[in-house]
N, C-alpha and C positions, 0 to 999 in steps of 0.2 A: 079183584082184576085192578092190577097197578098202576097209579097213573105217574109216579114218580121216581127216580132213583137219588139215593142221599146216601154221601158216606158217611156216616153217625158217630163213628169214633176211631182213635185208632190206638193202638198202645203198643209200645214200644219197651223193650227191657233195657235199665239201664246200660247194661253190659253191652248192648248192641247198637243202642244209639248212637249216630255219626257214620253208621258203616253200611248203609241204603235198604235198611229193610222198610223205614217209613216209605220210599221211593218206589219201593217196588210192591209196597200193600195198596197205594195209590194207583198207579199201573196196571197193577191187577183188578182194583174196582170198576176201572175205565172201561178196561176190557171187557168185562162182565157187563157193564151197562149196555155200551156200543151191542155186543153179543143178544143181549136180550131184546134191544129196538130199542132203546132210548135213545131221545137223542139230547141230551144233555144229564147233568147230574147237581146234585146241589152238596154242602157242606156246610158246618156254622165251625166258628171258633172263637172262643174267648181273647179279647186282645193283648191279654198277657202269656198266650202260650205262642212266643214268639218262633219259635220251631215249627209248629204246626202253619204258623201263619206267614210263613215264608215258604215253607214247602207248598201250600195251594198255591199260593203266588208264582213260584218256579212253574206249575203246571198250567198257568194261565187260567186259573180262575178268577175270575171279577168279583170286587165285594159289590152286592147290590142293597144289601139294606144295614142297619145297625138297629140294634135291641138296645139302648142306653139302662144301665143298670141294671143289667139281668141276672148278674150274683148277686149271692146276700152281701157279699162283702164293696158291690157296686160295679165292678167290671164288667165292660161291655161284653156283649155277643156280636161278631162278625159273620152275617151270611154269604156266601158266595156259589157261584154258579159257573158251569163251564157247559160250553155248548160243544157237543163231540160232530 
């Protein structure tokens, strides 16, 4: 029984960055989420991943909490949620 839908990670080849591939992956994930009957989706982003942070915000994901010093180098992890 699934309780939640999460976009766990997105990877785009360097040669394809800036060409809308990440946006397409997010759109597809949100459509899948909606088709499966979920009302929201979650994701998390390290705060030094500016491209993914900007992408999440452009799709109206809202920050819901921060896990400080989550990574070994002290980088924080920002959790986001988007209600569909």
